N, C-alpha and C positions, 0 to 999 in steps of 0.2 A: 806313064801317067803319074803325076804327083798330086797330092792332096794338101789343101791349105785351109786355114780358117781366116776369114776377113772380119775385122772389127769395124762395123760401120756406124752404129748409133744413129746420129742425126743425118748422116749422109746416105742412109740406106735407100730411102724413097727416091731421091734424085738420081742416084746411080742405077737403081733398078729400072726407072723409067727410060734412062738412056742406054741401058744394057751395057754398062761399063764397070770396070774397077779403076779407081783413080786415086793417086796419092802424089804429094809434092815431091819434086826431086831434091829440094833443099828447103831448110827453114829460112826465115828472114835474116838470120845471122850467117847463112851460108853453110850450115852443118848438114851432114847426111845422117840418116837413121836406118838401122837394120831392117825394120819392118817396111820401110818405103823402098829400100834398095831391092828387096825381094820381088818387087814388081818386075824387075829385069829378067828374072828367071822363069817367068810364066811361059808356057808353051801350049799350043792348041791341044785340047783334050784334057788338060789339067782340070781337076774337080775342086770346087771351092764351096765351103760351108759358110753361110752368112750368119754371123752372130750379131744380134741386135737386142740390147738391153736385157740380157740374161737368156735369150732364146736363140736357137737356130731357126731362122725364119724362112730360109730358102737354100737351095743348092744351085750351083751354076757350073757350066762348062765353058772354059776359055775357047773362044772362037777365032780371035785374032790376037796375035802376040803384042806385047807392050811396045808402044812408041812414045816419044817425048813430044808433047804439044805445048804451045805457048798459052799463057793465061794472063790475067790482069796483074798478077803478083809475081809468081815464080813459075818456071816451066813445070809441067805435070807429067807423071807417068800415067799412061792410059792404055788399058787392054779391053777388048770387047768380050762380053760373056753372055751366054744365054741363060737367063734366070728361070728357075721353076719354084714358085711359091709352094710352101708346104701347107696342105689342108690342116694338118695338126703340127704346129711348131713344136720343137723339142726343147724342153726346159732343162738347161744344163745342171742346175742345182739338184734336180731329182736323180741324176745319174753320176754326179761328180765323184762319189766314192769309187765307182768303177773306172773313171777317167784318170783320177789323180795318180795312180801308179804308172800310168803310161805317158805322163807329162815329162818333157825334158827339163833338166836342171837350169838350162839357159834358154832364153827366148821362148818361154812357154806362153801360149795364148791365154792361159787362165792363172789367176792368183790362187793362193792356198785356200781361200774361202769360196772358191768357185766362180768368182766374178771375173770379168774380162780384164786383161792387162791393157795398159796404154800401148798404142801402136796401131798398125793397120793390117799388114799381111803376115801370117805366121805359117811356115811349112810345118806339117805334122807327120809323125812316124806312121808307118803302115798299120801298126796295131791300134793306134788311136783312131785312125780313119775307119778301120774295120769295125771298131766298137760303135762309132757314130752311125755307120751304115746299118749295123745290126739293129739298133733302136729305131731308125727310120723305117727299115723293112718291117719291123713289128707293127709300127703305127700304120703303115700303108696297108698291110694285110688285114689289120683290124677294120680299117675304113672300108675295104672291099667287101666285107661280109655284112656290113650294115645295110639293111634293106631300104633305108630312107634317103640314100645318097641320090642327088640329082645325076642325070645321065652324063652331063658335061664333066662334073667333078669326078665321076667314076672313070671316065675315059682318061682324064689327066692322071688319075691315080694309077691306073693300069700301066700307062706309059712310064710313070716314075718307078713303079715296081720293076719293070724290065731294066731300066737304067741302073737302079741300085743293085740289082742282081748281077748285071754285067760288070759294074765297077768292083763289086766284091770279088768276082772271079778273076778279074784282071789284076787286082792288088795281090791276091793270093798267089797267082802265077808269077808275078814279078818278084815277090818276096822269096818264093821257092827257088827261082832261077838265080837270084842274087846270092842266096845262101850256098847253093851248090857251087857256083863259080868261085865264091870266096873260099870255100873249103879246099877246092882243087888248087887254087893259087897259094894258099898258106901251106899246104902239104908239100907242094913242089919246092917251096922255099925252106921249110923246117924239117921235112922228111921223116921225123920220128917223134914219139911221145917224149915230151920234155922231162917226164918223171922216170919212166921205166925204159925208155929208149926203144920201145917196140916200133918196128918200121913196116909192119904189114898194113898196107894202105887201107884195105877194107875195114880195118878196126880203128882207124884214126878219125878224130873229130877236131873241130876248130872252134871251141867256145869263145864267146866274147869275154873280154876282161871287164869292160864297162858296158852294161846292157844297152842295146841300140836305142831303145825308147827314151833313155835318160840322156843321151848324147846329142850333139849337133850332127848335122849331115856329114861334116868332115870327120868327126869322131866315129860315126857309124861305119864309114867306108875306109878308115885308116888301116893300113896293113899291120900297124903296131897294136891295134885294139883286138888282140886275139892271141891264142897260144894253141899249139898242136898237142893233143893228148890222146891216149888210147881211150876206148869206150869207157872202161871202168874209171879211170882217173878223171875223164871229162865229166862223168856223172857226179863224182865226189866234188869236183871243182864248182859245177853249176849249182849244187846243193849247199855250197858254202862250207863244206867239211874239210877242204884243203884250200890253201892259197899260197901265193909267193910274195914275199915282201920286196921292198925296193932294193935290197941288197942281193936279191936273187936266191934267198933261202926259203926252202919249203917249210910251211907252217901246217901243222896237223891239228884239227879241232880236238879238244878234250873229249868230245862225244865219241870219237873213234880211236882214241889214243891206244886203247888196249888191243886194237886190231891192226895197228899200223904196219907191223911186219908181215902179217898175212895179206895185207893189201899192197905190199911192196912200197911202203911209205917209210921215209926216214926223216924224222924231224930235224930241220937244219940242213938237209941235203942241198947241195949247190945246184941251182937251175940256171941254165944259160939264158940270159935275157939281154935285150938291147936297151940302150939308154932311153929311147923314145917310148918304150913300153912302161916305164916306171910310173908315170902318172895314172895310167890305166890300171896297173897292178894295185896302186894305192887305193883307187876307187873300189876295186873288188875286195880288198882287205878290210876297208872301212864299212862298206854297205852290204856285202854278201857273206863274208866269212863269219861263221858262228863258232866262236872259240869255246863257248860254254853252253 
């Protein structure tokens, strides 16, 4: 199951009535666009959050995968989806401070002021999807305890509560399984801590170089976006107290420089890296490493 945000605006009511998601395959000049091409990746069971003029107005589940259909202008991508309107739409600007750290650097559904980006369909990382589901669950639970709800609305809300809970559990399970498999694969390849060369598997970790929520899907799943470290050095790396530069040299934060030898750290130590890791290491050194 994947999660996505669709930017519908003026097209929302029409697409909702027809129970579809729909985008052009090409513009009139024959160009393709990332957010249109993502229609081809939709699969049955994918969850879509519908953004309309600042609000998440509905959620839907893809029921039929994308096909190309003819239209009066250019062929269209079209997928069928079962929409559920929200009794209490979610205003993005009210929770944007929580969402912003979880937005990717490229192909983000939202701009830095919290408004929607131009485009149509945007895949989102698990953590962002879980944050949206968290707020929707809160709203649904609040609605259920209000004694003035009509019975029809209450039944719809109970149904939505069950689905939101199920999606939350499935996303958490998928993410845990992905991280476990990724760790095993990386340790099989690298076999020991890059800093102290500990090879006891139970104490090895595989932290990301570029945080998964900040990267594209390709970057999140890349075998080069990670490094094998022991538990202690992994903790220091994730907290930004050590990093590795593009030359493969260990850098130690001034915050722990007095303790570097006790921590088995040696400023300038040579760390074996691959060429493809360099861009990810640069991201960690720029965005996570705390030198002072």
